[in-house]
C-alpha positions as protocol buffer text, in pm:
chain_id: "A"
residue {
  index: 1
  type: UNK
  ca { x: -1432 y: 359 z: 2175 }
}
residue {
  index: 2
  type: UNK
  ca { x: -1743 y: 143 z: 2175 }
}
residue {
  index: 3
  type: UNK
  ca { x: -2027 y: 194 z: 1931 }
}
residue {
  index: 4
  type: UNK
  ca { x: -2369 y: 286 z: 2067 }
}
residue {
  index: 5
  type: UNK
  ca { x: -2641 y: 22 z: 2048 }
}
residue {
  index: 6
  type: UNK
  ca { x: -2800 y: 202 z: 1749 }
}
residue {
  index: 7
  type: UNK
  ca { x: -2476 y: 233 z: 1552 }
}
residue {
  index: 8
  type: UNK
  ca { x: -2358 y: -61 z: 1340 }
}
residue {
  index: 9
  type: UNK
  ca { x: -2001 y: -168 z: 1422 }
}
residue {
  index: 10
  type: UNK
  ca { x: -1939 y: -299 z: 1070 }
}
residue {
  index: 11
  type: UNK
  ca { x: -1834 y: -10 z: 843 }
}
residue {
  index: 12
  type: UNK
  ca { x: -1998 y: -179 z: 543 }
}
residue {
  index: 13
  type: UNK
  ca { x: -2334 y: -122 z: 712 }
}
residue {
  index: 14
  type: UNK
  ca { x: -2282 y: 255 z: 749 }
}
residue {
  index: 15
  type: UNK
  ca { x: -2428 y: 494 z: 490 }
}
residue {
  index: 16
  type: UNK
  ca { x: -2168 y: 615 z: 240 }
}
residue {
  index: 17
  type: UNK
  ca { x: -2110 y: 982 z: 184 }
}
residue {
  index: 18
  type: UNK
  ca { x: -2087 y: 1120 z: -170 }
}
residue {
  index: 19
  type: UNK
  ca { x: -1818 y: 1389 z: -207 }
}
residue {
  index: 20
  type: UNK
  ca { x: -1802 y: 1633 z: -498 }
}
residue {
  index: 21
  type: UNK
  ca { x: -1529 y: 1879 z: -594 }
}
residue {
  index: 22
  type: UNK
  ca { x: -1621 y: 2226 z: -718 }
}
residue {
  index: 23
  type: UNK
  ca { x: -1375 y: 2466 z: -877 }
}
residue {
  index: 24
  type: UNK
  ca { x: -1464 y: 2827 z: -795 }
}
residue {
  index: 25
  type: UNK
  ca { x: -1280 y: 3095 z: -992 }
}
residue {
  index: 26
  type: UNK
  ca { x: -1273 y: 3455 z: -869 }
}
residue {
  index: 27
  type: UNK
  ca { x: -1248 y: 3742 z: -1117 }
}
residue {
  index: 28
  type: UNK
  ca { x: -1169 y: 4109 z: -1053 }
}
residue {
  index: 29
  type: UNK
  ca { x: -1250 y: 4375 z: -1310 }
}
residue {
  index: 30
  type: UNK
  ca { x: -957 y: 4578 z: -1435 }
}
residue {
  index: 31
  type: UNK
  ca { x: -1183 y: 4881 z: -1493 }
}
residue {
  index: 32
  type: UNK
  ca { x: -1396 y: 4912 z: -1179 }
}
residue {
  index: 33
  type: UNK
  ca { x: -1227 y: 4664 z: -939 }
}
residue {
  index: 34
  type: UNK
  ca { x: -1550 y: 4474 z: -877 }
}
residue {
  index: 35
  type: UNK
  ca { x: -1517 y: 4099 z: -822 }
}
residue {
  index: 36
  type: UNK
  ca { x: -1733 y: 3803 z: -905 }
}
residue {
  index: 37
  type: UNK
  ca { x: -1706 y: 3424 z: -909 }
}
residue {
  index: 38
  type: UNK
  ca { x: -1777 y: 3157 z: -1167 }
}
residue {
  index: 39
  type: UNK
  ca { x: -1791 y: 2789 z: -1069 }
}
residue {
  index: 40
  type: UNK
  ca { x: -1663 y: 2495 z: -1273 }
}
residue {
  index: 41
  type: UNK
  ca { x: -1576 y: 2693 z: -1584 }
}
residue {
  index: 42
  type: UNK
  ca { x: -1197 y: 2702 z: -1621 }
}
residue {
  index: 43
  type: UNK
  ca { x: -1078 y: 3041 z: -1750 }
}
residue {
  index: 44
  type: UNK
  ca { x: -862 y: 3033 z: -2061 }
}
residue {
  index: 45
  type: UNK
  ca { x: -569 y: 3269 z: -2123 }
}
residue {
  index: 46
  type: UNK
  ca { x: -631 y: 3510 z: -2405 }
}
residue {
  index: 47
  type: UNK
  ca { x: -1012 y: 3500 z: -2372 }
}
residue {
  index: 48
  type: UNK
  ca { x: -1243 y: 3776 z: -2254 }
}
residue {
  index: 49
  type: UNK
  ca { x: -1490 y: 3806 z: -1968 }
}
residue {
  index: 50
  type: UNK
  ca { x: -1735 y: 4082 z: -1913 }
}
residue {
  index: 51
  type: UNK
  ca { x: -1775 y: 4250 z: -1571 }
}
residue {
  index: 52
  type: UNK
  ca { x: -2126 y: 4200 z: -1439 }
}
residue {
  index: 53
  type: UNK
  ca { x: -2097 y: 4533 z: -1252 }
}
residue {
  index: 54
  type: UNK
  ca { x: -1975 y: 4782 z: -1516 }
}
residue {
  index: 55
  type: UNK
  ca { x: -1988 y: 4573 z: -1836 }
}
residue {
  index: 56
  type: UNK
  ca { x: -1617 y: 4624 z: -1919 }
}
residue {
  index: 57
  type: UNK
  ca { x: -1458 y: 4364 z: -2146 }
}
residue {
  index: 58
  type: UNK
  ca { x: -1158 y: 4214 z: -1954 }
}
residue {
  index: 59
  type: UNK
  ca { x: -881 y: 4014 z: -2122 }
}
residue {
  index: 60
  type: UNK
  ca { x: -748 y: 3718 z: -1921 }
}
residue {
  index: 61
  type: UNK
  ca { x: -369 y: 3736 z: -1934 }
}
residue {
  index: 62
  type: UNK
  ca { x: -276 y: 3566 z: -1605 }
}
residue {
  index: 63
  type: UNK
  ca { x: -434 y: 3313 z: -1365 }
}
residue {
  index: 64
  type: UNK
  ca { x: -313 y: 3321 z: -1003 }
}
residue {
  index: 65
  type: UNK
  ca { x: -303 y: 2994 z: -815 }
}
residue {
  index: 66
  type: UNK
  ca { x: -302 y: 3030 z: -435 }
}
residue {
  index: 67
  type: UNK
  ca { x: -232 y: 2724 z: -227 }
}
residue {
  index: 68
  type: UNK
  ca { x: -220 y: 2742 z: 149 }
}
residue {
  index: 69
  type: UNK
  ca { x: 20 y: 2552 z: 372 }
}
residue {
  index: 70
  type: UNK
  ca { x: -275 y: 2351 z: 512 }
}
residue {
  index: 71
  type: UNK
  ca { x: -365 y: 2230 z: 164 }
}
residue {
  index: 72
  type: UNK
  ca { x: -5 y: 2121 z: 99 }
}
residue {
  index: 73
  type: UNK
  ca { x: 25 y: 1925 z: 420 }
}
residue {
  index: 74
  type: UNK
  ca { x: -285 y: 1709 z: 385 }
}
C-alpha cells in the first residue's frame, strides 16, 4: 500500500496517540437491585458502599472478575 502525497511515509513523522486505561467498577445494590458505576476506585473487600438510589449501606464481600474470550486471545 502506497502512502498518499499528504501522508508521511516515515512513522517517526506521524503524530503519536496517547492511550489511557480506565477501570470501571459496576455495583449492584443488595436491597433495591439498582446498579451504578465508579471509575478508577478499586473496591476493597469488607468495606461499605452506599446505594445512590435507595441509600442502603452495602457490604462488599465478593468481587466478580469477568474476562471474555476476546480479551484472552489478544
